[in-house]
DOTIVEX-161688 format. One record per residue (C-alpha): residue number from 1; residue in three letters; x, y, z. Coordinates in Angstrom, 1 decimal, decimal comma, padded with zeros to 4 digits, always signed. Layout:
BEGIN
+-----+-----+--------+--------+--------+
:   n : res :     px :     py :     pz :
+-----+-----+--------+--------+--------+
: NUM : ALA :      X :      Y :      Z :
...
+-----+-----+--------+--------+--------+
# end
This chain:
BEGIN
+-----+-----+--------+--------+--------+
:   n : res :     px :     py :     pz :
+-----+-----+--------+--------+--------+
:   1 : MET : +041,7 : -019,0 : -008,7 :
:   2 : ASN : +040,1 : -016,1 : -010,7 :
:   3 : SER : +040,3 : -013,9 : -007,6 :
:   4 : LEU : +044,0 : -013,6 : -008,3 :
:   5 : LEU : +043,6 : -012,7 : -011,9 :
:   6 : ARG : +043,1 : -009,3 : -013,5 :
:   7 : TYR : +041,3 : -009,0 : -016,8 :
:   8 : ARG : +041,6 : -006,3 : -019,5 :
:   9 : ARG : +039,5 : -007,9 : -022,2 :
:  10 : VAL : +036,5 : -005,6 : -021,8 :
:  11 : GLU : +034,4 : -005,9 : -024,9 :
:  12 : ASP : +031,8 : -003,1 : -024,4 :
:  13 : ILE : +030,3 : -000,8 : -021,9 :
:  14 : VAL : +026,5 : -000,1 : -022,1 :
:  15 : GLY : +024,9 : +002,1 : -019,4 :
:  16 : ASP : +026,2 : +000,8 : -016,1 :
:  17 : LEU : +026,9 : -002,6 : -017,6 :
:  18 : LEU : +030,3 : -003,9 : -018,6 :
:  19 : ARG : +030,9 : -007,0 : -020,7 :
:  20 : LEU : +034,1 : -009,1 : -020,7 :
:  21 : ARG : +035,4 : -012,6 : -021,1 :
:  22 : ALA : +036,4 : -014,4 : -018,0 :
:  23 : ARG : +036,5 : -017,9 : -016,6 :
:  24 : ASP : +035,4 : -019,5 : -013,3 :
:  25 : VAL : +033,0 : -016,8 : -012,5 :
:  26 : ALA : +029,7 : -017,5 : -010,6 :
:  27 : LEU : +026,5 : -015,5 : -010,9 :
:  28 : GLY : +026,5 : -012,8 : -008,2 :
:  29 : ASP : +030,3 : -012,8 : -007,7 :
:  30 : LEU : +031,9 : -009,4 : -006,9 :
:  31 : ALA : +034,6 : -007,7 : -008,9 :
:  32 : VAL : +036,8 : -004,6 : -008,4 :
:  33 : VAL : +036,9 : -002,4 : -011,5 :
:  34 : GLU : +039,8 : +000,0 : -011,8 :
:  35 : SER : +040,6 : +002,6 : -014,5 :
:  36 : ALA : +043,0 : +005,4 : -014,8 :
:  37 : GLY : +041,7 : +008,7 : -013,6 :
:  38 : ARG : +039,0 : +007,3 : -011,3 :
:  39 : SER : +038,8 : +005,4 : -008,0 :
:  40 : ALA : +038,2 : +001,6 : -007,9 :
:  41 : THR : +034,6 : +000,6 : -007,7 :
:  42 : LEU : +032,7 : -002,7 : -007,0 :
:  43 : ALA : +030,7 : -004,6 : -009,6 :
:  44 : ARG : +028,6 : -007,7 : -009,6 :
:  45 : ALA : +028,2 : -010,5 : -012,2 :
:  46 : VAL : +024,5 : -010,4 : -013,2 :
:  47 : GLU : +024,6 : -012,5 : -016,4 :
:  48 : LEU : +026,7 : -015,4 : -017,7 :
:  49 : ASP : +026,8 : -016,7 : -021,3 :
:  50 : GLY : +029,6 : -019,1 : -021,7 :
:  51 : ASP : +032,8 : -017,2 : -020,9 :
:  52 : VAL : +031,1 : -013,8 : -021,4 :
:  53 : VAL : +030,3 : -012,1 : -018,1 :
:  54 : VAL : +028,1 : -009,1 : -017,7 :
:  55 : LEU : +028,9 : -006,9 : -014,7 :
:  56 : GLN : +026,8 : -004,2 : -013,0 :
:  57 : VAL : +029,1 : -001,5 : -011,9 :
:  58 : PHE : +027,9 : -000,1 : -008,6 :
:  59 : GLY : +029,4 : +003,4 : -009,0 :
:  60 : GLY : +028,4 : +003,7 : -012,7 :
:  61 : THR : +030,6 : +003,4 : -015,7 :
:  62 : LYS : +031,3 : +007,1 : -016,2 :
:  63 : GLY : +035,0 : +007,6 : -016,8 :
:  64 : LEU : +035,7 : +003,9 : -017,5 :
:  65 : ALA : +037,5 : +002,8 : -020,6 :
:  66 : THR : +037,6 : -000,6 : -022,3 :
:  67 : ASP : +041,2 : -001,0 : -021,1 :
:  68 : CYS : +040,0 : -000,9 : -017,4 :
:  69 : ARG : +041,3 : -003,6 : -015,0 :
:  70 : VAL : +038,8 : -006,1 : -013,5 :
:  71 : GLN : +039,6 : -008,4 : -010,6 :
:  72 : PHE : +037,1 : -010,9 : -009,4 :
:  73 : LEU : +036,9 : -011,5 : -005,7 :
:  74 : GLY : +035,4 : -015,0 : -005,8 :
:  75 : ARG : +032,6 : -014,2 : -003,4 :
:  76 : PRO : +029,1 : -012,7 : -003,6 :
:  77 : LEU : +027,9 : -009,4 : -002,1 :
:  78 : ASP : +027,6 : -009,3 : +001,7 :
:  79 : VAL : +026,9 : -006,5 : +004,2 :
:  80 : ALA : +028,2 : -005,6 : +007,7 :
:  81 : PHE : +026,0 : -007,0 : +010,4 :
:  82 : SER : +026,2 : -006,4 : +014,1 :
:  83 : ASN : +024,7 : -004,0 : +016,7 :
:  84 : ASN : +027,3 : -001,5 : +015,4 :
:  85 : VAL : +025,2 : -001,0 : +012,2 :
:  86 : LEU : +022,4 : +000,6 : +014,2 :
:  87 : GLY : +022,3 : +004,3 : +013,9 :
:  88 : ARG : +024,4 : +004,1 : +010,6 :
:  89 : ILE : +023,6 : +005,1 : +007,1 :
:  90 : PHE : +024,7 : +003,1 : +004,0 :
:  91 : ARG : +024,5 : +003,7 : +000,3 :
:  92 : GLY : +023,3 : +001,1 : -002,2 :
:  93 : SER : +026,8 : -000,4 : -002,5 :
:  94 : GLY : +026,8 : -001,2 : +001,2 :
:  95 : MET : +029,4 : +001,5 : +002,0 :
:  96 : THR : +028,7 : +003,9 : +004,8 :
:  97 : ILE : +028,0 : +007,5 : +004,0 :
:  98 : ASP : +027,6 : +009,1 : +007,4 :
:  99 : GLY : +031,2 : +009,7 : +008,2 :
: 100 : GLY : +031,2 : +007,3 : +011,1 :
: 101 : PRO : +033,9 : +004,7 : +012,0 :
: 102 : SER : +034,7 : +001,9 : +009,6 :
: 103 : LEU : +032,8 : -001,4 : +009,9 :
: 104 : ASP : +035,5 : -003,4 : +008,1 :
: 105 : GLY : +036,1 : -005,7 : +011,0 :
: 106 : GLU : +032,4 : -006,5 : +011,7 :
: 107 : PRO : +030,7 : -009,8 : +010,9 :
: 108 : ARG : +029,2 : -010,0 : +007,4 :
: 109 : ALA : +025,8 : -011,3 : +006,3 :
: 110 : PRO : +025,1 : -012,7 : +002,8 :
: 111 : VAL : +022,9 : -010,6 : +000,5 :
: 112 : ALA : +020,0 : -011,9 : -001,6 :
: 113 : GLY : +019,8 : -015,4 : -000,1 :
: 114 : PRO : +016,7 : -017,5 : -000,5 :
: 115 : PRO : +013,6 : -016,8 : +001,6 :
: 116 : VAL : +012,4 : -019,1 : +004,4 :
: 117 : ASN : +010,4 : -022,1 : +003,3 :
: 118 : PRO : +006,7 : -021,0 : +003,8 :
: 119 : VAL : +005,9 : -024,4 : +005,3 :
: 120 : MET : +008,4 : -023,7 : +008,1 :
: 121 : ARG : +007,1 : -020,3 : +009,0 :
: 122 : VAL : +005,1 : -019,4 : +012,1 :
: 123 : LEU : +001,5 : -018,3 : +011,5 :
: 124 : ALA : +001,2 : -014,5 : +012,0 :
: 125 : ARG : -000,4 : -013,8 : +015,3 :
: 126 : ARG : +001,1 : -010,6 : +016,8 :
: 127 : MET : +000,0 : -007,1 : +016,0 :
: 128 : ILE : +002,4 : -004,2 : +015,4 :
: 129 : ARG : +000,7 : -001,1 : +016,9 :
: 130 : THR : +001,3 : +002,2 : +015,0 :
: 131 : ARG : -000,9 : +004,7 : +016,9 :
: 132 : ILE : -002,5 : +005,5 : +013,5 :
: 133 : PRO : -006,3 : +004,7 : +013,9 :
: 134 : MET : -006,8 : +004,0 : +010,2 :
: 135 : ILE : -004,2 : +001,2 : +010,5 :
: 136 : ASP : -004,7 : +000,0 : +014,1 :
: 137 : VAL : -008,5 : +000,0 : +014,1 :
: 138 : PHE : -009,4 : -000,9 : +010,5 :
: 139 : ASN : -006,3 : -002,5 : +008,9 :
: 140 : CYS : -004,1 : -004,0 : +011,6 :
: 141 : LEU : -000,4 : -004,4 : +010,7 :
: 142 : VAL : +000,6 : -007,9 : +011,7 :
: 143 : GLU : +004,1 : -009,2 : +012,4 :
: 144 : SER : +005,6 : -011,0 : +009,3 :
: 145 : GLN : +003,1 : -009,2 : +007,0 :
: 146 : LYS : +004,1 : -007,8 : +003,7 :
: 147 : ILE : +001,9 : -004,8 : +002,7 :
: 148 : PRO : +002,3 : -001,9 : +000,3 :
: 149 : ILE : +001,1 : +001,7 : +000,6 :
: 150 : PHE : -000,4 : +002,5 : -002,8 :
: 151 : THR : -000,2 : +006,2 : -003,5 :
: 152 : VAL : +000,4 : +008,9 : -006,1 :
: 153 : ALA : +002,9 : +011,6 : -006,5 :
: 154 : GLY : +002,4 : +014,5 : -004,1 :
: 155 : GLU : +000,7 : +012,5 : -001,3 :
: 156 : PRO : +002,4 : +012,6 : +002,2 :
: 157 : SER : +003,7 : +009,0 : +001,9 :
: 158 : SER : +007,1 : +010,0 : +003,5 :
: 159 : ALA : +005,3 : +011,6 : +006,5 :
: 160 : LEU : +003,2 : +008,5 : +006,9 :
: 161 : LEU : +006,1 : +006,2 : +006,7 :
: 162 : ALA : +008,0 : +008,3 : +009,3 :
: 163 : ARG : +005,0 : +008,3 : +011,6 :
: 164 : ILE : +004,9 : +004,5 : +011,5 :
: 165 : ALA : +008,6 : +004,4 : +012,3 :
: 166 : PHE : +008,2 : +006,7 : +015,3 :
: 167 : HIS : +005,4 : +004,8 : +016,9 :
: 168 : ALA : +005,5 : +001,1 : +015,7 :
: 169 : ASP : +006,2 : -001,2 : +018,6 :
: 170 : ALA : +009,0 : -003,0 : +016,8 :
: 171 : ASP : +012,5 : -003,6 : +018,2 :
: 172 : LEU : +014,3 : -002,2 : +015,2 :
: 173 : ILE : +013,6 : -000,2 : +012,1 :
: 174 : VAL : +015,4 : -000,9 : +008,8 :
: 175 : PHE : +014,8 : +001,8 : +006,2 :
: 176 : GLY : +015,4 : +001,5 : +002,5 :
: 177 : GLY : +015,2 : +004,6 : +000,3 :
: 178 : LEU : +015,2 : +004,1 : -003,4 :
: 179 : GLY : +015,8 : +007,0 : -005,8 :
: 180 : LEU : +015,1 : +009,5 : -003,1 :
: 181 : LEU : +015,4 : +013,3 : -003,6 :
: 182 : PHE : +017,9 : +014,8 : -001,2 :
: 183 : ASP : +015,1 : +016,6 : +000,6 :
: 184 : ASP : +013,3 : +013,3 : +001,3 :
: 185 : TYR : +016,5 : +011,7 : +002,5 :
: 186 : HIS : +017,1 : +014,6 : +004,8 :
: 187 : PHE : +013,5 : +014,5 : +006,1 :
: 188 : PHE : +013,8 : +010,8 : +007,1 :
: 189 : ARG : +017,2 : +011,2 : +008,7 :
: 190 : SER : +016,4 : +014,3 : +010,7 :
: 191 : SER : +013,0 : +012,9 : +011,7 :
: 192 : PHE : +014,6 : +009,7 : +013,0 :
: 193 : GLU : +017,1 : +011,7 : +014,9 :
: 194 : ASP : +014,6 : +014,2 : +016,3 :
: 195 : ARG : +012,1 : +011,6 : +017,4 :
: 196 : GLY : +014,7 : +009,4 : +019,1 :
: 197 : VAL : +014,5 : +006,3 : +016,9 :
: 198 : PHE : +017,8 : +006,7 : +015,1 :
: 199 : HIS : +019,7 : +004,6 : +017,6 :
: 200 : ARG : +017,5 : +001,6 : +016,8 :
: 201 : ALA : +017,4 : +002,1 : +013,1 :
: 202 : VAL : +019,7 : +001,4 : +010,1 :
: 203 : MET : +019,3 : +003,3 : +006,8 :
: 204 : PHE : +020,2 : +002,2 : +003,3 :
: 205 : VAL : +019,8 : +005,1 : +000,9 :
: 206 : ASN : +020,0 : +005,5 : -002,9 :
: 207 : LEU : +019,5 : +009,1 : -004,0 :
: 208 : ALA : +018,0 : +010,0 : -007,4 :
: 209 : SER : +021,5 : +011,2 : -008,4 :
: 210 : ASP : +023,2 : +007,9 : -007,4 :
: 211 : PRO : +023,8 : +005,1 : -009,9 :
: 212 : VAL : +020,7 : +003,2 : -010,8 :
: 213 : VAL : +022,5 : -000,1 : -010,3 :
: 214 : GLU : +022,8 : +000,7 : -006,6 :
: 215 : ARG : +019,1 : +001,2 : -006,4 :
: 216 : LEU : +018,6 : -002,5 : -007,2 :
: 217 : LEU : +020,7 : -003,5 : -004,2 :
: 218 : VAL : +018,9 : -001,4 : -001,5 :
: 219 : PRO : +016,1 : -003,8 : -000,8 :
: 220 : ASP : +018,4 : -006,8 : -000,7 :
: 221 : LEU : +020,8 : -005,0 : +001,7 :
: 222 : ALA : +018,0 : -003,9 : +004,0 :
: 223 : LEU : +016,3 : -007,3 : +004,0 :
: 224 : ALA : +019,6 : -009,1 : +004,6 :
: 225 : VAL : +020,3 : -007,1 : +007,8 :
: 226 : ALA : +016,7 : -007,4 : +008,9 :
: 227 : GLU : +016,7 : -011,1 : +008,4 :
: 228 : ARG : +019,9 : -011,5 : +010,5 :
: 229 : PHE : +018,6 : -009,4 : +013,4 :
: 230 : ALA : +015,3 : -011,4 : +013,4 :
: 231 : ALA : +016,8 : -014,9 : +013,0 :
: 232 : ASP : +020,0 : -014,5 : +015,0 :
: 233 : GLU : +019,1 : -011,8 : +017,6 :
: 234 : GLY : +015,4 : -012,6 : +018,0 :
: 235 : LYS : +014,4 : -009,0 : +017,1 :
: 236 : ARG : +011,0 : -007,8 : +015,8 :
: 237 : VAL : +012,1 : -005,9 : +012,8 :
: 238 : LEU : +010,0 : -003,5 : +010,7 :
: 239 : VAL : +011,4 : -002,9 : +007,2 :
: 240 : LEU : +010,2 : +000,4 : +005,5 :
: 241 : LEU : +010,9 : +000,7 : +001,8 :
: 242 : THR : +010,2 : +003,7 : -000,5 :
: 243 : ASP : +009,5 : +003,7 : -003,4 :
: 244 : MET : +009,2 : +000,2 : -005,0 :
: 245 : THR : +008,0 : +001,7 : -008,3 :
: 246 : SER : +011,4 : +003,4 : -008,5 :
: 247 : TYR : +012,9 : +000,0 : -007,9 :
: 248 : ALA : +010,9 : -001,5 : -010,7 :
: 249 : ASP : +011,8 : +001,3 : -013,1 :
: 250 : ALA : +015,5 : +000,6 : -012,3 :
: 251 : LEU : +014,9 : -003,1 : -013,1 :
: 252 : LYS : +013,4 : -002,0 : -016,5 :
: 253 : GLU : +016,3 : +000,4 : -017,2 :
: 254 : VAL : +019,0 : -002,2 : -016,5 :
: 255 : GLY : +017,0 : -004,9 : -018,4 :
: 256 : ILE : +016,8 : -002,8 : -021,5 :
: 257 : ALA : +020,6 : -002,2 : -021,3 :
: 258 : MET : +021,0 : -006,0 : -021,1 :
: 259 : GLU : +018,8 : -006,3 : -024,2 :
: 260 : HIS : +016,2 : -008,3 : -022,4 :
: 261 : ILE : +012,8 : -008,5 : -024,2 :
: 262 : PRO : +010,3 : -006,1 : -022,6 :
: 263 : ALA : +006,8 : -007,1 : -021,7 :
: 264 : ASN : +003,9 : -005,1 : -020,3 :
: 265 : ARG : +004,6 : -001,3 : -020,7 :
: 266 : GLY : +008,3 : -002,0 : -021,1 :
: 267 : TYR : +008,7 : -003,8 : -017,8 :
: 268 : LEU : +010,4 : -007,2 : -018,0 :
: 269 : GLY : +008,6 : -010,5 : -017,8 :
: 270 : ASP : +010,2 : -011,4 : -014,5 :
: 271 : LEU : +008,8 : -008,4 : -012,6 :
: 272 : TYR : +006,6 : -010,6 : -010,5 :
: 273 : THR : +009,5 : -012,8 : -009,6 :
: 274 : GLN : +011,8 : -009,9 : -008,7 :
: 275 : LEU : +009,3 : -008,3 : -006,5 :
: 276 : ALA : +008,2 : -011,6 : -004,8 :
: 277 : ARG : +011,8 : -012,5 : -004,0 :
: 278 : ARG : +012,0 : -009,4 : -001,9 :
: 279 : TYR : +008,5 : -009,4 : -000,3 :
: 280 : GLU : +008,7 : -013,0 : +000,6 :
: 281 : LYS : +011,5 : -012,2 : +003,0 :
: 282 : ALA : +008,7 : -011,2 : +005,4 :
: 283 : CYS : +008,7 : -014,0 : +008,0 :
: 284 : ASP : +008,0 : -014,9 : +011,6 :
: 285 : PHE : +010,9 : -017,2 : +012,6 :
: 286 : GLN : +010,0 : -020,0 : +015,0 :
: 287 : GLY : +011,7 : -019,4 : +018,3 :
: 288 : ALA : +013,2 : -016,1 : +017,1 :
: 289 : GLY : +012,0 : -012,7 : +015,8 :
: 290 : SER : +010,2 : -011,5 : +012,8 :
: 291 : VAL : +010,5 : -009,4 : +009,6 :
: 292 : THR : +007,6 : -007,2 : +008,6 :
: 293 : ILE : +007,7 : -005,2 : +005,3 :
: 294 : LEU : +005,8 : -002,0 : +004,6 :
: 295 : ALA : +006,6 : -000,5 : +001,2 :
: 296 : VAL : +005,4 : +002,6 : -000,6 :
: 297 : THR : +004,4 : +001,9 : -004,2 :
: 298 : THR : +003,5 : +004,9 : -006,4 :
: 299 : MET : +000,8 : +004,4 : -009,0 :
: 300 : PRO : +001,7 : +006,4 : -012,1 :
: 301 : GLY : -001,4 : +008,3 : -013,2 :
: 302 : ASN : -003,3 : +006,9 : -010,2 :
: 303 : ASP : -003,7 : +003,7 : -012,2 :
: 304 : VAL : -004,0 : +000,6 : -010,0 :
: 305 : THR : -003,7 : -001,6 : -013,2 :
: 306 : HIS : -000,2 : -000,3 : -013,8 :
: 307 : PRO : +002,2 : -003,3 : -013,8 :
: 308 : VAL : +003,9 : -002,4 : -010,6 :
: 309 : PRO : +000,9 : -002,0 : -008,2 :
: 310 : ASP : -001,0 : -004,7 : -010,1 :
: 311 : THR : +001,8 : -007,2 : -009,7 :
: 312 : THR : +002,4 : -006,2 : -006,1 :
: 313 : GLY : -001,3 : -006,9 : -005,2 :
: 314 : TYR : -000,8 : -010,5 : -006,1 :
: 315 : ILE : +002,2 : -010,9 : -003,9 :
: 316 : THR : +001,3 : -008,9 : -000,7 :
: 317 : GLU : -001,3 : -009,4 : +002,0 :
: 318 : GLY : -003,5 : -006,4 : +001,5 :
: 319 : GLN : -002,7 : -002,7 : +000,8 :
: 320 : LEU : -003,2 : +000,7 : +002,2 :
: 321 : TYR : -004,5 : +003,3 : -000,2 :
: 322 : LEU : -003,2 : +006,9 : +000,5 :
: 323 : HIS : -004,9 : +009,7 : -001,4 :
: 324 : ASP : -006,2 : +013,2 : -000,6 :
: 325 : GLY : -003,8 : +013,1 : +002,4 :
: 326 : MET : -005,7 : +010,3 : +004,1 :
: 327 : ILE : -005,8 : +006,5 : +004,2 :
: 328 : ASP : -008,9 : +005,4 : +002,2 :
: 329 : PRO : -011,1 : +003,2 : +004,4 :
: 330 : PHE : -012,7 : +001,4 : +001,5 :
: 331 : GLY : -009,7 : +000,5 : -000,8 :
: 332 : SER : -007,4 : -000,4 : +002,1 :
: 333 : LEU : -007,3 : -004,0 : +003,3 :
: 334 : SER : -005,2 : -006,1 : +005,7 :
: 335 : ARG : -005,7 : -009,8 : +004,9 :
: 336 : LEU : -004,1 : -010,9 : +008,1 :
: 337 : LYS : -006,0 : -008,7 : +010,6 :
: 338 : GLN : -008,4 : -011,6 : +011,4 :
: 339 : HIS : -005,4 : -013,2 : +013,2 :
: 340 : VAL : -005,3 : -010,4 : +015,8 :
: 341 : VAL : -008,7 : -008,6 : +015,8 :
: 342 : GLY : -010,6 : -009,9 : +018,8 :
: 343 : ARG : -007,8 : -012,3 : +019,7 :
: 344 : VAL : -005,0 : -010,0 : +021,0 :
: 345 : THR : -007,3 : -006,9 : +020,9 :
: 346 : ARG : -010,5 : -006,1 : +022,7 :
: 347 : GLU : -013,6 : -008,2 : +021,9 :
: 348 : ASP : -015,4 : -005,2 : +020,5 :
: 349 : HIS : -012,7 : -004,4 : +018,0 :
: 350 : GLY : -014,1 : -006,3 : +015,0 :
: 351 : PRO : -017,8 : -005,4 : +015,4 :
: 352 : LEU : -017,1 : -001,8 : +016,1 :
: 353 : ALA : -014,7 : -001,3 : +013,2 :
: 354 : ASP : -017,2 : -002,9 : +010,8 :
: 355 : THR : -020,0 : -000,6 : +012,1 :
: 356 : LEU : -017,9 : +002,5 : +011,8 :
: 357 : ILE : -017,0 : +001,7 : +008,2 :
: 358 : ARG : -020,6 : +000,7 : +007,3 :
: 359 : LEU : -022,0 : +004,0 : +008,6 :
: 360 : TYR : -019,3 : +006,0 : +006,9 :
: 361 : ALA : -020,3 : +004,3 : +003,6 :
: 362 : GLU : -023,9 : +005,4 : +004,3 :
: 363 : ALA : -022,6 : +008,9 : +005,0 :
: 364 : GLN : -021,0 : +008,9 : +001,6 :
: 365 : GLN : -024,4 : +008,3 : +000,1 :
: 366 : ALA : -025,9 : +011,2 : +002,1 :
: 367 : GLU : -023,1 : +013,5 : +000,9 :
: 368 : HIS : -023,9 : +012,5 : -002,6 :
: 369 : LYS : -027,6 : +013,3 : -002,1 :
: 370 : ARG : -026,6 : +016,7 : -000,7 :
: 371 : THR : -024,4 : +017,4 : -003,7 :
: 372 : MET : -027,3 : +016,5 : -006,0 :
: 373 : ALA : -029,6 : +018,9 : -004,0 :
: 374 : PHE : -032,0 : +016,2 : -002,9 :
: 375 : GLU : -034,0 : +016,7 : +000,3 :
: 376 : LEU : -032,2 : +015,4 : +003,4 :
: 377 : GLY : -033,9 : +013,7 : +006,3 :
: 378 : GLU : -032,9 : +013,7 : +009,9 :
: 379 : HIS : -031,0 : +010,5 : +009,6 :
: 380 : ASP : -029,1 : +011,9 : +006,6 :
: 381 : ARG : -028,1 : +015,0 : +008,6 :
: 382 : ARG : -026,8 : +012,8 : +011,4 :
: 383 : LEU : -024,8 : +010,8 : +008,9 :
: 384 : LEU : -023,3 : +014,0 : +007,5 :
: 385 : ARG : -022,3 : +015,0 : +011,1 :
: 386 : TYR : -020,9 : +011,5 : +011,6 :
: 387 : ALA : -018,7 : +011,8 : +008,4 :
: 388 : GLU : -017,2 : +015,0 : +009,7 :
: 389 : LEU : -016,3 : +013,5 : +013,0 :
: 390 : PHE : -015,0 : +010,3 : +011,4 :
: 391 : ARG : -012,6 : +012,1 : +009,1 :
: 392 : ALA : -011,3 : +014,4 : +011,9 :
: 393 : ARG : -010,9 : +011,7 : +014,5 :
: 394 : PHE : -009,8 : +008,7 : +012,5 :
: 395 : MET : -008,7 : +009,6 : +008,9 :
: 396 : ASP : -006,6 : +012,7 : +009,7 :
: 397 : LEU : -002,9 : +011,4 : +009,5 :
: 398 : ASN : -002,0 : +013,7 : +012,4 :
: 399 : VAL : -004,2 : +011,8 : +014,8 :
: 400 : ASP : -002,1 : +009,9 : +017,4 :
: 401 : MET : -004,0 : +007,4 : +019,6 :
: 402 : GLU : -003,5 : +004,1 : +021,2 :
: 403 : LEU : -005,8 : +001,4 : +020,0 :
: 404 : GLU : -007,9 : +001,2 : +023,1 :
: 405 : ARG : -008,4 : +004,9 : +023,1 :
: 406 : ALA : -009,3 : +004,8 : +019,4 :
: 407 : LEU : -011,9 : +002,2 : +020,1 :
: 408 : ASP : -013,4 : +004,3 : +022,9 :
: 409 : THR : -013,4 : +007,2 : +020,6 :
: 410 : GLY : -015,3 : +005,1 : +018,0 :
: 411 : TRP : -018,0 : +004,4 : +020,6 :
: 412 : ALA : -018,2 : +008,0 : +021,6 :
: 413 : THR : -018,6 : +009,1 : +018,0 :
: 414 : LEU : -021,4 : +006,7 : +017,5 :
: 415 : ALA : -023,1 : +007,9 : +020,6 :
: 416 : GLU : -022,9 : +011,6 : +019,5 :
: 417 : CYS : -024,7 : +010,8 : +016,2 :
: 418 : PHE : -026,9 : +007,8 : +016,7 :
: 419 : SER : -029,0 : +005,9 : +019,3 :
: 420 : PRO : -028,2 : +002,3 : +020,3 :
: 421 : SER : -031,2 : +001,1 : +018,4 :
: 422 : GLU : -029,6 : +002,3 : +015,2 :
: 423 : ILE : -026,4 : +000,4 : +015,7 :
: 424 : SER : -026,3 : -003,2 : +014,6 :
: 425 : ILE : -024,0 : -004,5 : +017,2 :
: 426 : ARG : -024,6 : -007,4 : +019,7 :
: 427 : PRO : -026,6 : -006,2 : +022,7 :
: 428 : ALA : -024,0 : -007,5 : +025,1 :
: 429 : LEU : -021,3 : -005,3 : +023,5 :
: 430 : LEU : -023,6 : -002,3 : +023,5 :
: 431 : GLN : -024,4 : -002,7 : +027,1 :
: 432 : LYS : -020,7 : -003,0 : +028,0 :
: 433 : TYR : -019,2 : -000,3 : +025,8 :
: 434 : TRP : -021,9 : +002,2 : +024,9 :
: 435 : PRO : -021,0 : +005,5 : +026,7 :
: 436 : GLN : -023,1 : +006,1 : +029,7 :
: 437 : THR : -024,7 : +009,6 : +029,9 :
: 438 : ALA : -024,2 : +011,5 : +033,2 :
+-----+-----+--------+--------+--------+
# end
């Protein structure tokens, strides 16, 4: 077997890639690369062309020489999986970086396996509450949903993702950080610890200074662990990934090193496939748990037609737009919310949310009229007052409310600015939920 053989016939080293001739190697097989003057590191076979094997070296190729020793292990990448991984932090190679005890004796889960057949999945029907009104009221997060947060550099996407981790009514949190600055990594780690969720979370982290190859493994490692907890342990798992644009850029960098032909803006032609293979891991397992994926995707230049957000939009089930420090009520969409709104939530949820958004859209027109110095009527002034209350009570990311309280707040806000005759909601709901004056 090739797992007993060592190779020294390295032909070239390009970036974090190493080419050599070897036999009996399967795509995805692991290898150990050793060279004088540096510690051994893992690598993975990512391309086969006859007897030519291309390896991605996890720890990078700095310090490697063409006379390095390569030993194939005859197995694909796997990751430790048991309750002992909770509260632990791993790097993109799957090795722990938190100084905790070794996990060598723990069961292992295969990485990057196929997603569940869509025909065999359970229809999404359960809501994940976040205590964030712009999500719970207007764009419900549903178990087994895959949804991105579209944003631009400088927006508080990390704070939003952490807020969701704190309050989401999921059993476990699996966090995947891709190309994080150390400050961002420290923010997530300390936030999870301070808010008491670290004991039910597992973190896979690739820093901006870490090898780019390991960045490509973070989503696969995170999703492999999440899938096992959901399928084997019946857990409701929420996977949080940031930033998928950094992941796509890593794909592009490695693809160029492998001399693949670039496509739109330098990204490779299989960008859709690579993203879909990860997002399609979101699943509600029949008779077991679920995997829900929420992923930050930065839009370079605030361009939604950029290949990464554009491709992501075809794969996922809606999106949340984060700009100006708030979730945009117009660009955001949850395509699965109809499975829970009014079914597992209150009967007034759907009509009330639609009315709140409709009136806020009218308020935007009133604000435009004010900007253009047009004369404002009484209704316009009430719309302007309503817009102020709507932003403060719903759009502010610091607002923390249970769904039912948020719905009651919505009715109270309408009552402060309008009369029941101005609200296009069924009379039965108005009679039941409209605030009664003392």
